[in-house]
VEXMAR-738855 format. One record per residue (C-alpha): residue in three letters; x, y, z. Coordinates in steps of 0.1 Angstrom, whole numbers, plus 5000, padded with zeros to 4 digits. Layout:
N
ALAXYZ/...
END
This chain:
487
UNK624031855718/UNK626631575722/UNK630331665725/UNK632431585695/UNK634331255696/UNK637631435696/UNK636731645726/UNK638431405749/UNK641631445729/UNK641531815731/UNK640831815769/UNK644131905787/UNK645631605804/UNK646331625842/UNK649931675851/UNK651631355863/UNK652531335900/UNK655931435911/UNK658631185921/UNK658131255958/UNK654431165956/UNK655130865935/UNK657730725959/UNK655530795989/UNK652530635973/UNK654630325963/UNK655930295999/UNK652430336013/UNK651030075989/UNK653729825999/UNK653129886036/UNK649429846031/UNK649929516012/UNK652329396040/UNK649729486067/UNK646929316047/UNK649129006044/UNK649829006081/UNK646029056088/UNK645228766065/UNK647728536082/UNK646428636116/UNK642828566106/UNK643828226092/UNK645728146125/UNK642628266145/UNK640428046125/UNK642627736130/UNK643027806167/UNK639227856172/UNK638527536153/UNK641027336174/UNK639827486207/UNK636127426199/UNK636727066187/UNK638826986217/UNK636527146243/UNK633426976228/UNK635126636228/UNK636326686264/UNK632826796275/UNK631226496258/UNK633626246273/UNK633026396307/UNK629326376305/UNK629426026291/UNK631525906320/UNK629326076345/UNK626025976330/UNK626125606341/UNK626725716377/UNK623825966376/UNK621425726359/UNK620525576393/UNK619525916408/UNK617226016379/UNK616726356363/UNK617026546395/UNK620426406401/UNK621526496366/UNK620226856370/UNK622026886403/UNK625226766387/UNK625026996358/UNK624227296381/UNK627327206402/UNK629327176370/UNK628327516358/UNK629527676325/UNK631827466305/UNK634127676282/UNK633127686246/UNK630127456251/UNK626427506256/UNK624827206275/UNK621127136276/UNK619226866294/UNK615826756281/UNK613626506300/UNK611626216285/UNK608626446278/UNK610826676257/UNK610926956283/UNK614127146287/UNK615127106323/UNK618527266322/UNK620627496300/UNK624127616307/UNK624327976320/UNK625428256297/UNK629228316296/UNK630528576320/UNK633828606300/UNK633728936281/UNK630028946287/UNK628029186265/UNK630529196237/UNK630429016204/UNK632729006174/UNK631429156141/UNK629128916121/UNK631528906091/UNK634428806113/UNK632328546130/UNK631328396097/UNK635028416085/UNK636628226114/UNK633928016130/UNK634327646126/UNK631427416115/UNK628827346142/UNK629927076167/UNK627026886184/UNK626926576206/UNK623726396218/UNK624026166249/UNK621125956261/UNK620725936298/UNK618025796321/UNK614725966315/UNK616226226291/UNK619026326269/UNK622026566270/UNK622726806240/UNK626226946239/UNK626727226213/UNK630027396207/UNK630027776214/UNK632827956196/UNK631728316204/UNK634328376231/UNK637128226212/UNK636128426181/UNK635928736203/UNK639428666216/UNK640628636180/UNK638928966171/UNK640529146201/UNK643929016190/UNK643329126155/UNK642329476167/UNK645529486188/UNK647529376158/UNK645829636136/UNK646529906161/UNK650229816163/UNK650429786125/UNK648730126121/UNK651130286145/UNK654130116128/UNK652630216094/UNK652330576105/UNK655830586119/UNK657330406089/UNK655330636066/UNK656630946083/UNK660230826083/UNK659930716047/UNK658331036036/UNK661031236054/UNK663731026037/UNK662131056003/UNK661731426008/UNK665331466017/UNK666431245988/UNK664431425961/UNK665031775975/UNK668131825953/UNK666031765922/UNK664332095927/UNK667632275925/UNK668432065894/UNK665132165878/UNK665932535886/UNK669432505871/UNK668032345839/UNK665432625837/UNK668232875840/UNK670132695812/UNK666932705791/UNK666733085796/UNK670333125784/UNK672133165818/UNK674832915809/UNK677133025837/UNK674732865863/UNK676432615885/UNK675032375911/UNK676632335945/UNK677631985957/UNK674331795962/UNK673631535989/UNK673231175976/UNK675330995950/UNK672731015922/UNK671931375928/UNK675631455929/UNK676231285896/UNK673231455880/UNK674431795893/UNK677931745880/UNK676531645846/UNK674331965846/UNK677432175855/UNK679432015827/UNK676532065803/UNK676332435812/UNK680132475808/UNK680132285775/UNK677232495761/UNK678932815773/UNK682232705758/UNK680532605725/UNK678632935723/UNK681833125730/UNK683732925704/UNK680932985679/UNK680933355687/UNK684633375682/UNK684233175649/UNK681433405638/UNK683433715647/UNK686433575628/UNK684333475598/UNK682633825599/UNK686033995601/UNK687333765573/UNK684233845552/UNK684634215558/UNK688334185550/UNK687533995518/UNK684834245509/UNK687234535515/UNK689934355495/UNK687434305466/UNK686434665467/UNK690034775467/UNK690734525439/UNK687734665419/UNK688935015425/UNK692534915414/UNK691134755383/UNK689035065375/UNK692135285380/UNK694235045358/UNK691635045331/UNK691435425332/UNK695235455331/UNK695335205302/UNK692735405283/UNK694635725289/UNK697835565278/UNK696135425247/UNK694135725237/UNK696036035249/UNK699635925252/UNK699335695222/UNK698135975200/UNK700836205214/UNK703535955207/UNK702135895172/UNK702136275166/UNK705736295178/UNK706736025154/UNK704936195125/UNK706436535134/UNK709936375136/UNK709536205103/UNK708136515087/UNK711036715101/UNK713536455089/UNK712036475054/UNK712336855052/UNK715736895067/UNK718536935041/UNK721336685039/UNK723736965047/UNK722536965083/UNK723436625096/UNK723136725133/UNK719436825129/UNK718636515109/UNK720336295135/UNK718236465162/UNK715036415143/UNK715936045137/UNK716635995175/UNK713236155183/UNK711535915159/UNK713335615174/UNK712635715210/UNK709035775202/UNK708835425186/UNK710435275217/UNK708035465239/UNK705135345218/UNK706234975221/UNK706835015258/UNK703335165262/UNK701734885243/UNK703634635264/UNK702434805296/UNK698734835287/UNK698034455288/UNK699634445322/UNK697334715334/UNK694034575320/UNK693134325293/UNK691634555266/UNK690734255246/UNK688634095273/UNK685434295269/UNK685234295231/UNK686533945225/UNK685333745255/UNK687233525279/UNK688433235256/UNK689633475229/UNK691333705254/UNK693233405269/UNK694233295234/UNK695433655227/UNK697433645260/UNK699133325251/UNK699833445216/UNK701533755228/UNK703633565253/UNK704533305227/UNK705933585205/UNK708233705233/UNK709133355246/UNK709633155214/UNK711932905232/UNK708932765252/UNK706332515241/UNK702832655246/UNK699632445247/UNK696132585249/UNK692832405253/UNK690132675255/UNK686532555255/UNK683832735237/UNK681332885263/UNK677632885256/UNK677333245267/UNK679233545280/UNK680933535314/UNK680233755343/UNK682734045340/UNK684234005374/UNK684633635370/UNK686233685335/UNK688633935349/UNK689533705378/UNK690133415354/UNK692333635332/UNK694333755362/UNK694833395375/UNK696133295340/UNK698333595337/UNK699833565373/UNK700333185370/UNK702033215337/UNK704233495349/UNK705233285380/UNK706032995357/UNK708233215335/UNK710033385364/UNK710533105389/UNK709932755376/UNK712432725347/UNK709732535327/UNK710032445291/UNK706332385285/UNK703332585298/UNK699732485292/UNK696532685296/UNK693132525297/UNK689632665300/UNK687232375308/UNK683432365310/UNK682532055330/UNK679231865325/UNK677832015356/UNK678632365341/UNK681432425364/UNK683932665348/UNK687632575354/UNK690832755345/UNK694032555347/UNK697632645342/UNK700232365341/UNK704032375337/UNK706832125338/UNK709132335359/UNK710532275394/UNK707132305410/UNK705732525437/UNK707332525472/UNK705332385502/UNK702532625514/UNK704532725545/UNK707632795524/UNK706133015497/UNK707333375496/UNK704833655491/UNK706133735457/UNK704133445441/UNK700833645446/UNK698833325453/UNK697133475483/UNK695633755463/UNK694533515436/UNK692833295462/UNK691033595477/UNK689933715443/UNK688533365433/UNK686933275466/UNK685433615469/UNK683433545438/UNK682133205451/UNK684832995435/UNK687632755446/UNK691332805442/UNK694132555444/UNK697832575437/UNK700032275443/UNK702732045428/UNK701831805401/UNK702231435409/UNK704731395380/UNK706531715375/UNK705932085377/UNK703032275393/UNK699332335386/UNK697232635394/UNK693532575392/UNK690432805397/UNK686832685395/UNK683532865396/UNK680232675401/UNK677432695376/UNK675532965395/UNK678433215397/UNK680033265363/UNK677233295336/UNK676333655327/UNK672633695335/UNK670633935313/UNK669234235331/UNK665534215340/UNK663234375315/UNK662434725323/UNK658834795334/UNK656734965306/UNK656435335310/UNK652935465316/UNK651335595284/UNK651335975283/UNK647936135281/UNK646936265247/UNK646336635242/UNK642736575237/UNK642436395270/UNK644036685289/UNK642136965271/UNK639537135292/
END
């Protein structure tokens, strides 16, 4: 069965060679190319030298025999053979004498120079010149002079072997020196790799010692700076995380305390409204009943009953003025817009000298109770600050529902404006309002208005203020009928 076409893609690829092997291989390749170039040049020089030597030797031998042939023509073939035997071996030439009948009467003896050795056939074919042949007619025969390049080619081969040996020795020495230099140069990279591995494992305090070599030293310093930067960044993030966690815990604790205070205030307000209110009403009723029954002849008792009625009425008014400060009793039954309108109406009765302006949007649904209470407290605290500290003549309250369903509460006045943030005393209560708003996912801002006065603004995004209906309860399992349980 043939292997799927994607088998080659799934086959793990071999790991690439390291930098040391790559550099050594590159140096070896360059040295081999240089040696091959030298060998090529040497072969070309040998070929040219052999060609020049053979041509020159053949020409000299031919000229010599041509000059000597007219002298020896008178003595016949025997004189020619005797001359050639006395002449012996002429370098790089093979001389043969043939008589008139075509018989070979003489041939040069074999060369004694490097006898028994021959260059390789491929080298001979590579450097040997074209055949050189001269034919000289003499009395009763002819001389054939053929160039013999075997000894010159063998000399070139021996020189090439010598050059190859020297080049191999130089190549080996250079390779060893280069390998040692490369090994020393790349040795610091192993330490750098170990340091990077330590950083990958989270040991960011790892530091490299001074490394040899400029490049390795620069890389080592960069790795050290990287580790320090990562360690510093992690430490900074850890401090920021701890600070945010502490702030979140503080906010959560403040919200729990605020919720507990609101619950206590609501309980106290209900006790005042229900228990103390009924008691004060009963005291007024008893005082008035006593005043109606006392005779006019007892002015002291009647005056005491009248004082009790007046003090009870004053206590009743003070109690009803204190209850809205403890908790807005109208918030739950009326909703946020109507509760804010009731707040402004009550303040308008007590501060008739001020101009009051309200712009309260109608909301599509009820508001989350905590958000509604926070908005009410922001409005209440901002208006109280404007009344106490700003000297304003006009106060505006707006409840805005933006197109993106962001709910915004805004309190504006035309007073002297808020001080700078670093100059605001704690009595303004803005820090508590900010914590209350941001703890519910909103944004809070209190600043001077560009023209005159101050503005306190609180916003809640669309996903934080609507009151979500509780999830439907799971249906209860049907109870078994008496008939089903009867034996």
